[in-house]
C-alpha positions in Angstrom: -19.6 1.6 -61.5 -20.5 -2.0 -61.1 -17.9 -4.4 -62.5 -18.0 -8.1 -63.2 -15.0 -9.9 -61.5 -14.2 -13.5 -62.3 -12.3 -15.4 -59.6 -10.7 -18.6 -60.7 -10.2 -21.3 -58.1 -11.6 -22.9 -55.1 -8.7 -22.1 -52.8 -8.7 -20.6 -49.4 -7.6 -17.3 -50.9 -10.2 -17.5 -53.7 -13.0 -18.0 -51.1 -11.7 -15.2 -49.0 -11.4 -12.8 -52.0 -15.0 -13.6 -53.1 -16.2 -13.0 -49.5 -14.4 -9.7 -49.4 -15.8 -8.6 -52.7 -19.4 -9.7 -52.1 -20.5 -6.6 -50.1 -19.0 -4.2 -52.7 -21.9 -4.2 -55.1 -19.9 -5.8 -57.8 -20.9 -8.9 -59.6 -18.5 -11.7 -58.4 -18.4 -15.1 -60.2 -16.1 -17.8 -58.7 -15.1 -20.6 -61.1 -14.4 -24.1 -59.6 -12.8 -26.9 -61.6 -15.3 -29.4 -60.2 -12.6 -32.0 -59.2 -14.0 -32.2 -55.7 -17.4 -33.8 -55.2 -18.6 -31.4 -52.5 -16.5 -28.2 -52.7 -16.7 -25.4 -50.2 -18.7 -22.8 -52.1 -17.6 -19.2 -52.0 -19.8 -16.1 -51.7 -21.5 -14.8 -54.8 -22.2 -16.6 -58.1 -20.4 -19.9 -58.6 -19.6 -21.7 -61.9 -18.4 -25.3 -61.8 -16.6 -27.0 -64.6 -14.1 -26.1 -67.4 -14.5 -23.5 -70.0 -13.1 -25.4 -73.0 -9.6 -24.2 -73.2 -8.4 -20.6 -73.7 -10.8 -20.0 -76.5 -13.8 -21.0 -74.5 -12.7 -18.9 -71.6 -12.2 -15.9 -73.9 -15.7 -16.4 -75.3 -17.1 -16.6 -71.8 -15.2 -13.4 -70.7 -16.8 -11.6 -73.7 -20.3 -13.0 -73.3 -20.4 -12.2 -69.6 -18.8 -8.8 -69.9 -16.1 -9.6 -67.4 -14.1 -6.6 -66.4 -11.2 -8.3 -64.5 -9.9 -11.8 -63.7 -8.1 -13.0 -60.7 -6.4 -16.3 -61.0 -6.6 -17.7 -57.4 -6.2 -21.3 -58.4 -4.0 -23.8 -56.6 -0.3 -23.1 -57.3 0.0 -26.3 -59.2 -3.1 -25.7 -61.5 -0.7 -24.8 -64.4 -3.3 -25.6 -67.1 -6.0 -23.2 -66.1 -3.4 -20.5 -65.3 -2.0 -20.8 -68.8 -5.5 -20.7 -70.3 -6.4 -17.6 -68.3 -3.3 -15.9 -69.5 -4.0 -16.6 -73.1 -7.8 -15.7 -72.8 -6.9 -12.4 -71.0 -4.4 -11.5 -73.7 -7.0 -12.4 -76.4 -9.7 -10.2 -74.9 -7.8 -7.4 -73.2 -9.3 -8.2 -69.8 -6.8 -7.4 -66.9 -5.5 -10.5 -65.1 -3.9 -10.8 -61.8 -2.4 -14.0 -60.3 -3.0 -14.4 -56.6 -0.4 -16.8 -55.3 0.5 -17.5 -51.7 4.2 -17.7 -51.1 5.8 -21.1 -51.2 7.1 -22.8 -48.1 10.4 -21.6 -46.5 12.9 -24.1 -45.0 13.6 -23.9 -41.3 16.6 -25.3 -39.4 16.3 -29.1 -39.0 14.5 -29.6 -42.3 15.6 -32.5 -44.5 14.1 -31.4 -47.8 14.8 -33.1 -51.1 13.4 -30.9 -54.0 11.9 -32.5 -57.1 10.8 -30.7 -60.3 7.9 -33.2 -60.9 5.9 -36.0 -59.3 8.0 -38.4 -61.5 11.2 -37.1 -60.0 9.8 -37.3 -56.5 8.9 -41.0 -57.2 12.5 -41.6 -58.3 13.9 -40.2 -55.1 11.8 -42.3 -52.7 13.4 -45.7 -52.7 16.5 -44.2 -51.1 14.8 -42.3 -48.5 12.2 -44.6 -46.8 9.7 -47.3 -47.0 6.5 -46.0 -45.4 5.5 -42.9 -47.4 3.0 -40.2 -46.4 1.7 -39.0 -49.7 -0.1 -35.6 -49.7 0.1 -34.7 -53.4 -3.7 -35.0 -54.1 -5.5 -37.9 -55.5 -4.6 -37.1 -59.1 -0.9 -37.3 -58.2 -1.0 -40.8 -56.8 -0.7 -42.5 -60.2 2.9 -41.2 -60.5 3.9 -43.7 -57.7 1.9 -46.7 -58.9 5.1 -48.5 -60.2 6.7 -48.5 -56.7 5.9 -52.0 -55.5 8.3 -52.2 -52.6 7.0 -49.2 -50.7 3.9 -48.7 -48.5 1.9 -45.6 -49.1 -0.5 -43.6 -46.9 -2.4 -41.1 -49.0 -4.8 -38.4 -47.8 -7.4 -36.9 -50.1 -10.9 -35.4 -50.0 -12.3 -37.9 -52.5 -11.2 -41.5 -53.3 -8.4 -41.9 -55.8 -8.7 -43.8 -59.0 -6.3 -46.3 -60.6 -3.4 -46.7 -61.3 -2.4 -46.8 -57.7 0.5 -48.4 -55.8 -0.3 -52.0 -54.7 0.4 -51.2 -51.1 -1.7 -48.1 -50.5 -3.9 -47.0 -47.6 -6.2 -44.0 -48.2 -7.4 -41.5 -45.6 -10.4 -39.6 -46.7 -10.3 -36.4 -44.9 -10.4 -32.6 -45.4 -8.1 -30.1 -43.8 -7.0 -27.9 -42.3 -5.0 -30.2 -39.9 -3.4 -29.1 -36.6 0.1 -29.8 -35.7 -1.1 -32.3 -33.1 -3.0 -34.1 -35.8 -0.1 -34.4 -38.1 2.3 -35.5 -35.2 -0.3 -38.3 -34.3 -0.6 -39.3 -37.9 3.0 -39.7 -38.6 3.6 -41.7 -35.4 0.6 -43.9 -35.6 1.3 -44.9 -39.2 5.1 -45.2 -38.7 5.8 -42.8 -41.6 9.5 -42.4 -42.5 9.2 -40.1 -45.5 6.8 -37.4 -46.5 6.0 -36.3 -50.1 4.1 -33.1 -50.6 3.9 -30.1 -53.0 5.2 -26.6 -52.4 1.7 -25.3 -52.2 2.5 -22.9 -49.3 0.1 -21.5 -46.9 -0.4 -21.9 -43.1 -3.2 -24.5 -43.5 -0.9 -27.1 -45.0 2.3 -26.2 -43.1 1.8 -28.4 -39.9 2.8 -31.6 -41.6 6.2 -30.1 -42.5 6.7 -29.0 -38.9 5.8 -32.4 -37.6 8.2 -34.0 -40.2 11.0 -31.6 -38.9 10.3 -32.5 -35.3 10.7 -36.2 -36.2 13.7 -35.7 -38.4 11.9 -37.3 -41.4 13.0 -36.6 -45.0 10.6 -34.6 -47.0 10.3 -34.8 -50.9 9.0 -31.3 -51.9 7.7 -31.0 -55.4 8.4 -27.5 -56.7 5.5 -25.4 -58.1 5.3 -24.5 -61.8 6.2 -20.9 -62.7 3.5 -18.2 -63.1 2.8 -17.3 -66.8 5.4 -14.7 -67.8 4.6 -11.0 -67.6 1.6 -11.2 -65.3 1.1 -9.2 -62.0 1.2 -11.3 -59.0 -0.2 -10.6 -55.5 0.8 -12.8 -52.5 -2.5 -12.3 -50.6 -6.1 -11.2 -50.7 -5.2 -7.7 -49.5 -2.9 -7.3 -52.5 -5.6 -8.6 -54.8 -8.0 -6.1 -53.4 -5.5 -3.2 -53.9 -5.0 -4.3 -57.5 -8.6 -4.3 -58.3 -9.0 -0.7 -56.7 -6.3 0.6 -58.9 -8.2 -0.6 -62.0 -10.7 2.1 -61.2 
């Protein structure tokens, strides 16, 4: 029986899941938030833009006869994850959260955990003066009030105000190698790194480079998964979940 599967998110895992499902004969629709100007498009059908909250998503699930939803959004995309949970509950459509594990500390790490970007900003003045900021362009505003620090921010698209007065922006798209990250930290004389606990091998090299240079790292903790939902750590787990649905 052909099923319609909605994959939420333009993450590496979301694209890999869509690619794995494409030959199956099922209808696969990937939904992207549209925050990146030129996203990497996954296999199958692609929908770009919001649904209009949980009610709009629930209406779309009904109208498009969706049989299962996999939330493969970024670990920090709490809004869409919450909307997906509410929409799935309202429609009875099975929902799985596909979340890569968070980063695991290693000997030599100098991590300072923060529960929010605002708390990360509060920690910075005591840790360093040249900050490598890898929280995404939408997170830069949380540091705009820090006038005594110099920031180096890396993002796919240019950030928008408010921004720190001393800010250098690198427009680039990963993944980045360990050599890339070593060179960047040294060239820009970075003395503290701020990043999110997004997890995944693609974004881990900057943490390794920071460890090698004994740099402090402010790690912003990810929001929790909506309560009561099944969670798979990888694409293989998501495929097994879909198979068990029958």
